[in-house]
One Martini backbone bead per residue (centre of mass of N, CA, C, O) as a GRO file, in nm:
protein
  304
    1UNK     BB    1   1.035   1.618   0.094
    2UNK     BB    2   0.816   1.516   0.314
    3UNK     BB    3   0.662   1.778   0.438
    4UNK     BB    4   0.552   2.005   0.671
    5UNK     BB    5   0.452   2.227   0.857
    6UNK     BB    6   0.536   2.454   1.074
    7UNK     BB    7   0.543   2.418   1.408
    8UNK     BB    8   0.516   2.418   1.715
    9UNK     BB    9   0.833   2.399   1.919
   10UNK     BB   10   1.059   2.556   1.802
   11UNK     BB   11   1.422   2.630   1.894
   12UNK     BB   12   1.488   2.635   1.591
   13UNK     BB   13   1.585   2.648   1.273
   14UNK     BB   14   1.411   2.454   1.039
   15UNK     BB   15   1.639   2.562   0.790
   16UNK     BB   16   1.954   2.508   0.908
   17UNK     BB   17   2.085   2.235   0.970
   18UNK     BB   18   2.160   2.175   1.253
   19UNK     BB   19   2.449   2.073   1.448
   20UNK     BB   20   2.425   1.836   1.735
   21UNK     BB   21   2.536   1.559   1.874
   22UNK     BB   22   2.490   1.406   1.585
   23UNK     BB   23   2.257   1.609   1.500
   24UNK     BB   24   2.009   1.684   1.262
   25UNK     BB   25   1.829   1.983   1.224
   26UNK     BB   26   1.496   1.975   1.079
   27UNK     BB   27   1.275   1.988   0.834
   28UNK     BB   28   1.258   1.654   0.745
   29UNK     BB   29   1.520   1.503   0.842
   30UNK     BB   30   1.370   1.224   0.913
   31UNK     BB   31   1.083   1.308   0.748
   32UNK     BB   32   1.281   1.189   0.473
   33UNK     BB   33   1.577   1.312   0.411
   34UNK     BB   34   1.769   1.107   0.526
   35UNK     BB   35   1.677   0.865   0.348
   36UNK     BB   36   1.736   1.006   0.076
   37UNK     BB   37   2.032   1.052   0.116
   38UNK     BB   38   2.108   0.752   0.141
   39UNK     BB   39   2.000   0.671  -0.141
   40UNK     BB   40   2.169   0.856  -0.314
   41UNK     BB   41   2.445   0.756  -0.236
   42UNK     BB   42   2.403   0.453  -0.317
   43UNK     BB   43   2.331   0.509  -0.615
   44UNK     BB   44   2.586   0.666  -0.699
   45UNK     BB   45   2.783   0.435  -0.628
   46UNK     BB   46   2.661   0.215  -0.813
   47UNK     BB   47   2.705   0.375  -1.073
   48UNK     BB   48   3.007   0.433  -1.055
   49UNK     BB   49   3.059   0.103  -1.036
   50UNK     BB   50   2.869  -0.061  -1.215
   51UNK     BB   51   2.643  -0.220  -1.114
   52UNK     BB   52   2.442  -0.518  -1.199
   53UNK     BB   53   2.186  -0.304  -1.177
   54UNK     BB   54   1.842  -0.207  -1.192
   55UNK     BB   55   1.783   0.141  -1.139
   56UNK     BB   56   1.524   0.338  -0.956
   57UNK     BB   57   1.479   0.668  -0.878
   58UNK     BB   58   1.239   0.809  -0.644
   59UNK     BB   59   1.042   1.130  -0.591
   60UNK     BB   60   0.726   1.187  -0.455
   61UNK     BB   61   0.414   1.315  -0.419
   62UNK     BB   62   0.166   1.294  -0.160
   63UNK     BB   63   0.211   1.096   0.085
   64UNK     BB   64   0.023   1.229   0.314
   65UNK     BB   65  -0.255   1.195   0.150
   66UNK     BB   66  -0.299   1.032  -0.171
   67UNK     BB   67  -0.063   0.910  -0.340
   68UNK     BB   68  -0.031   1.031  -0.645
   69UNK     BB   69   0.259   0.978  -0.727
   70UNK     BB   70   0.265   0.670  -0.688
   71UNK     BB   71   0.022   0.600  -0.862
   72UNK     BB   72   0.146   0.707  -1.133
   73UNK     BB   73   0.410   0.545  -1.129
   74UNK     BB   74   0.267   0.248  -1.115
   75UNK     BB   75   0.157   0.261  -1.413
   76UNK     BB   76   0.474   0.235  -1.541
   77UNK     BB   77   0.598   0.041  -1.313
   78UNK     BB   78   0.823  -0.233  -1.237
   79UNK     BB   79   0.952  -0.465  -0.988
   80UNK     BB   80   1.132  -0.672  -0.765
   81UNK     BB   81   1.178  -0.409  -0.581
   82UNK     BB   82   1.134  -0.204  -0.285
   83UNK     BB   83   1.285   0.090  -0.139
   84UNK     BB   84   1.204   0.263   0.166
   85UNK     BB   85   1.307   0.561   0.368
   86UNK     BB   86   1.170   0.553   0.605
   87UNK     BB   87   1.161   0.603   0.943
   88UNK     BB   88   1.286   0.295   1.146
   89UNK     BB   89   1.534   0.272   1.336
   90UNK     BB   90   1.680   0.036   1.179
   91UNK     BB   91   1.422  -0.113   1.077
   92UNK     BB   92   1.221  -0.366   0.938
   93UNK     BB   93   0.942  -0.316   0.730
   94UNK     BB   94   0.670  -0.570   0.648
   95UNK     BB   95   0.418  -0.379   0.727
   96UNK     BB   96   0.067  -0.250   0.724
   97UNK     BB   97  -0.180  -0.073   0.772
   98UNK     BB   98  -0.486   0.033   0.679
   99UNK     BB   99  -0.715   0.281   0.503
  100UNK     BB  100  -1.028   0.447   0.580
  101UNK     BB  101  -1.294   0.674   0.464
  102UNK     BB  102  -1.593   0.825   0.597
  103UNK     BB  103  -1.928   0.935   0.545
  104UNK     BB  104  -2.178   1.070   0.774
  105UNK     BB  105  -2.520   1.159   0.705
  106UNK     BB  106  -2.740   1.379   0.871
  107UNK     BB  107  -3.103   1.405   0.864
  108UNK     BB  108  -3.308   1.639   0.970
  109UNK     BB  109  -3.504   1.905   1.132
  110UNK     BB  110  -3.606   2.210   1.109
  111UNK     BB  111  -3.603   2.474   1.362
  112UNK     BB  112  -3.665   2.661   1.613
  113UNK     BB  113  -3.449   2.711   1.880
  114UNK     BB  114  -3.701   2.744   2.089
  115UNK     BB  115  -3.825   2.462   1.920
  116UNK     BB  116  -3.673   2.169   1.916
  117UNK     BB  117  -3.921   1.960   1.924
  118UNK     BB  118  -3.993   2.039   1.603
  119UNK     BB  119  -3.734   1.884   1.547
  120UNK     BB  120  -3.411   1.753   1.416
  121UNK     BB  121  -3.100   1.706   1.548
  122UNK     BB  122  -2.814   1.632   1.371
  123UNK     BB  123  -2.604   1.654   1.598
  124UNK     BB  124  -2.727   1.460   1.795
  125UNK     BB  125  -2.737   1.219   1.613
  126UNK     BB  126  -2.432   1.199   1.575
  127UNK     BB  127  -2.361   1.164   1.875
  128UNK     BB  128  -2.514   0.896   1.915
  129UNK     BB  129  -2.344   0.741   1.714
  130UNK     BB  130  -2.061   0.791   1.829
  131UNK     BB  131  -2.112   0.656   2.114
  132UNK     BB  132  -2.118   0.352   1.948
  133UNK     BB  133  -1.833   0.275   1.826
  134UNK     BB  134  -1.730   0.068   2.050
  135UNK     BB  135  -1.917  -0.176   1.928
  136UNK     BB  136  -1.705  -0.229   1.737
  137UNK     BB  137  -1.523  -0.487   1.633
  138UNK     BB  138  -1.175  -0.553   1.651
  139UNK     BB  139  -0.934  -0.685   1.489
  140UNK     BB  140  -0.672  -0.922   1.548
  141UNK     BB  141  -0.320  -0.901   1.507
  142UNK     BB  142  -0.030  -1.056   1.578
  143UNK     BB  143   0.152  -0.789   1.476
  144UNK     BB  144  -0.064  -0.523   1.461
  145UNK     BB  145  -0.298  -0.573   1.619
  146UNK     BB  146  -0.541  -0.336   1.596
  147UNK     BB  147  -0.762  -0.160   1.494
  148UNK     BB  148  -0.914   0.162   1.405
  149UNK     BB  149  -1.119   0.451   1.531
  150UNK     BB  150  -1.210   0.795   1.416
  151UNK     BB  151  -1.297   1.103   1.435
  152UNK     BB  152  -1.214   1.392   1.224
  153UNK     BB  153  -1.499   1.531   1.143
  154UNK     BB  154  -1.744   1.803   1.208
  155UNK     BB  155  -2.046   1.916   1.041
  156UNK     BB  156  -2.272   2.187   1.133
  157UNK     BB  157  -2.529   2.398   1.090
  158UNK     BB  158  -2.710   2.694   1.106
  159UNK     BB  159  -2.858   2.941   1.163
  160UNK     BB  160  -2.941   3.136   1.396
  161UNK     BB  161  -3.192   2.965   1.565
  162UNK     BB  162  -3.143   2.683   1.423
  163UNK     BB  163  -3.201   2.369   1.366
  164UNK     BB  164  -3.008   2.125   1.261
  165UNK     BB  165  -3.048   1.935   0.949
  166UNK     BB  166  -2.723   1.892   0.918
  167UNK     BB  167  -2.462   1.626   0.941
  168UNK     BB  168  -2.106   1.562   0.919
  169UNK     BB  169  -1.901   1.268   0.931
  170UNK     BB  170  -1.553   1.182   0.963
  171UNK     BB  171  -1.407   0.865   0.926
  172UNK     BB  172  -1.159   0.666   1.070
  173UNK     BB  173  -1.015   0.343   0.932
  174UNK     BB  174  -0.805   0.113   1.059
  175UNK     BB  175  -0.649  -0.177   0.925
  176UNK     BB  176  -0.596  -0.520   0.906
  177UNK     BB  177  -0.516  -0.799   0.803
  178UNK     BB  178  -0.837  -0.938   0.677
  179UNK     BB  179  -0.957  -0.671   0.601
  180UNK     BB  180  -1.212  -0.505   0.424
  181UNK     BB  181  -1.400  -0.289   0.259
  182UNK     BB  182  -1.665  -0.442   0.310
  183UNK     BB  183  -1.639  -0.471   0.616
  184UNK     BB  184  -1.644  -0.173   0.690
  185UNK     BB  185  -1.919  -0.094   0.569
  186UNK     BB  186  -2.088  -0.305   0.725
  187UNK     BB  187  -2.030  -0.215   1.021
  188UNK     BB  188  -2.154   0.073   0.993
  189UNK     BB  189  -2.432  -0.010   0.897
  190UNK     BB  190  -2.513  -0.174   1.140
  191UNK     BB  191  -2.487   0.045   1.351
  192UNK     BB  192  -2.685   0.246   1.217
  193UNK     BB  193  -2.936   0.046   1.236
  194UNK     BB  194  -2.915   0.009   1.569
  195UNK     BB  195  -2.967   0.322   1.592
  196UNK     BB  196  -3.166   0.558   1.767
  197UNK     BB  197  -3.180   0.902   1.626
  198UNK     BB  198  -3.408   1.072   1.459
  199UNK     BB  199  -3.266   1.017   1.175
  200UNK     BB  200  -3.146   1.033   0.877
  201UNK     BB  201  -2.895   0.816   0.709
  202UNK     BB  202  -2.573   0.823   0.546
  203UNK     BB  203  -2.322   0.616   0.376
  204UNK     BB  204  -1.980   0.699   0.259
  205UNK     BB  205  -1.723   0.747   0.079
  206UNK     BB  206  -1.455   0.925   0.084
  207UNK     BB  207  -1.323   1.156  -0.112
  208UNK     BB  208  -1.076   1.049  -0.361
  209UNK     BB  209  -0.825   1.019  -0.631
  210UNK     BB  210  -0.746   0.753  -0.482
  211UNK     BB  211  -0.705   0.472  -0.352
  212UNK     BB  212  -0.714   0.303  -0.091
  213UNK     BB  213  -0.517   0.177   0.169
  214UNK     BB  214  -0.391  -0.135   0.218
  215UNK     BB  215  -0.312  -0.398   0.381
  216UNK     BB  216   0.008  -0.553   0.477
  217UNK     BB  217   0.231  -0.854   0.426
  218UNK     BB  218   0.564  -0.987   0.466
  219UNK     BB  219   0.777  -1.224   0.428
  220UNK     BB  220   1.118  -1.282   0.499
  221UNK     BB  221   1.110  -1.510   0.249
  222UNK     BB  222   1.099  -1.318   0.034
  223UNK     BB  223   1.213  -1.232  -0.249
  224UNK     BB  224   1.483  -1.012  -0.163
  225UNK     BB  225   1.406  -0.983   0.130
  226UNK     BB  226   1.582  -1.214   0.230
  227UNK     BB  227   1.850  -1.067   0.158
  228UNK     BB  228   1.811  -0.822   0.345
  229UNK     BB  229   1.775  -0.981   0.609
  230UNK     BB  230   2.052  -1.116   0.598
  231UNK     BB  231   2.224  -0.858   0.613
  232UNK     BB  232   2.108  -0.769   0.885
  233UNK     BB  233   2.199  -1.007   1.058
  234UNK     BB  234   2.496  -0.967   1.008
  235UNK     BB  235   2.515  -0.682   1.126
  236UNK     BB  236   2.336  -0.732   1.414
  237UNK     BB  237   2.251  -1.051   1.495
  238UNK     BB  238   1.951  -0.984   1.414
  239UNK     BB  239   1.578  -1.019   1.379
  240UNK     BB  240   1.291  -0.773   1.377
  241UNK     BB  241   1.009  -0.690   1.278
  242UNK     BB  242   0.814  -0.418   1.161
  243UNK     BB  243   0.505  -0.211   1.189
  244UNK     BB  244   0.261  -0.014   1.065
  245UNK     BB  245   0.002   0.197   1.168
  246UNK     BB  246   0.007   0.341   0.908
  247UNK     BB  247   0.022   0.513   0.601
  248UNK     BB  248   0.163   0.478   0.265
  249UNK     BB  249   0.330   0.424  -0.022
  250UNK     BB  250   0.389   0.124   0.058
  251UNK     BB  251   0.105   0.016   0.008
  252UNK     BB  252   0.126   0.041  -0.297
  253UNK     BB  253   0.389  -0.111  -0.365
  254UNK     BB  254   0.300  -0.382  -0.226
  255UNK     BB  255   0.104  -0.447  -0.476
  256UNK     BB  256   0.359  -0.474  -0.696
  257UNK     BB  257   0.596  -0.541  -0.472
  258UNK     BB  258   0.845  -0.601  -0.294
  259UNK     BB  259   0.872  -0.440   0.040
  260UNK     BB  260   1.111  -0.217   0.194
  261UNK     BB  261   1.135  -0.056   0.509
  262UNK     BB  262   1.424   0.166   0.553
  263UNK     BB  263   1.560   0.370   0.816
  264UNK     BB  264   1.663   0.613   1.013
  265UNK     BB  265   1.733   0.771   1.298
  266UNK     BB  266   1.491   0.963   1.500
  267UNK     BB  267   1.280   1.256   1.562
  268UNK     BB  268   1.000   1.462   1.565
  269UNK     BB  269   0.780   1.414   1.383
  270UNK     BB  270   0.575   1.679   1.301
  271UNK     BB  271   0.771   1.855   1.494
  272UNK     BB  272   0.959   1.993   1.698
  273UNK     BB  273   1.285   1.937   1.660
  274UNK     BB  274   1.374   1.780   1.424
  275UNK     BB  275   1.573   1.469   1.383
  276UNK     BB  276   1.890   1.323   1.285
  277UNK     BB  277   2.122   1.075   1.263
  278UNK     BB  278   2.407   1.073   1.101
  279UNK     BB  279   2.527   0.779   1.149
  280UNK     BB  280   2.252   0.647   1.051
  281UNK     BB  281   2.263   0.748   0.757
  282UNK     BB  282   2.532   0.603   0.695
  283UNK     BB  283   2.447   0.317   0.764
  284UNK     BB  284   2.206   0.291   0.567
  285UNK     BB  285   2.364   0.350   0.305
  286UNK     BB  286   2.554   0.103   0.327
  287UNK     BB  287   2.327  -0.104   0.317
  288UNK     BB  288   2.216  -0.040   0.046
  289UNK     BB  289   2.475  -0.089  -0.113
  290UNK     BB  290   2.534  -0.385  -0.027
  291UNK     BB  291   2.275  -0.491  -0.147
  292UNK     BB  292   2.323  -0.411  -0.438
  293UNK     BB  293   2.584  -0.562  -0.477
  294UNK     BB  294   2.481  -0.846  -0.406
  295UNK     BB  295   2.258  -0.865  -0.609
  296UNK     BB  296   2.425  -0.831  -0.862
  297UNK     BB  297   2.592  -1.090  -0.804
  298UNK     BB  298   2.354  -1.295  -0.791
  299UNK     BB  299   2.181  -1.191  -1.072
  300UNK     BB  300   2.378  -1.194  -1.287
  301UNK     BB  301   2.238  -1.292  -1.593
  302UNK     BB  302   1.902  -1.333  -1.493
  303UNK     BB  303   1.696  -1.119  -1.586
  304UNK     BB  304   1.650  -0.875  -1.324
   0.00000   0.00000   0.00000
């Protein structure tokens, strides 16, 4: 679950689950098999002890791309709360930025490569537009900083010795709470209208099978989340929420129910020699279980 291809930089067998100095090395060990292992342990213990809580354990596909698994799951279920085991270094994540992707298509005019002045080079038009991206003001959020934007892909070019008549740029736009889908489209359209590029251009949403993921933020006083935060304070003696820079299934869950993202310590996600701290997996698992136990005791008989 939730692994990527093996990258360069591994000095160990990524499939060996090698243990050294309290670290378990392996592909996906931290992101996020360590968290899944902790959830499974806590849920099995809760079931064995017949805690008075209604639990649903899920592990779905496509978190890294379009969240199709979570999207289909949430058509069928609702809950009082979701706990997601993404690696957070044993910190509670209570919000995350959102993300949109757009295609900007530049239509130039083909001409012989030896006579470029007779055409309109769509690649040059695209580059002129991209050079102005920094003019879009990014909203600042007190807890999540600013949004961001970057080109992800550029395609264009015709046969050899022909001026490119079309070029497409895929843009990534991460947003903070308070920014909307409409805001994002409007800011890019205004920039496009303001730049003299010598080509016609159109802007549209990048195609995907599920909705784009929106930014969200929960208060630590939200019901159920408040109980999890209280347990954390008791365990560590303090509490300071963390927030996600990118998107994941948690953005979708957060639209349906209070959502806590909390997972073990580790490092090197999506890169060589990924590892998770074994004692952190154990600590997180015990926190999950203690929360389930206390929640059952608190709400038993209250139809929740």
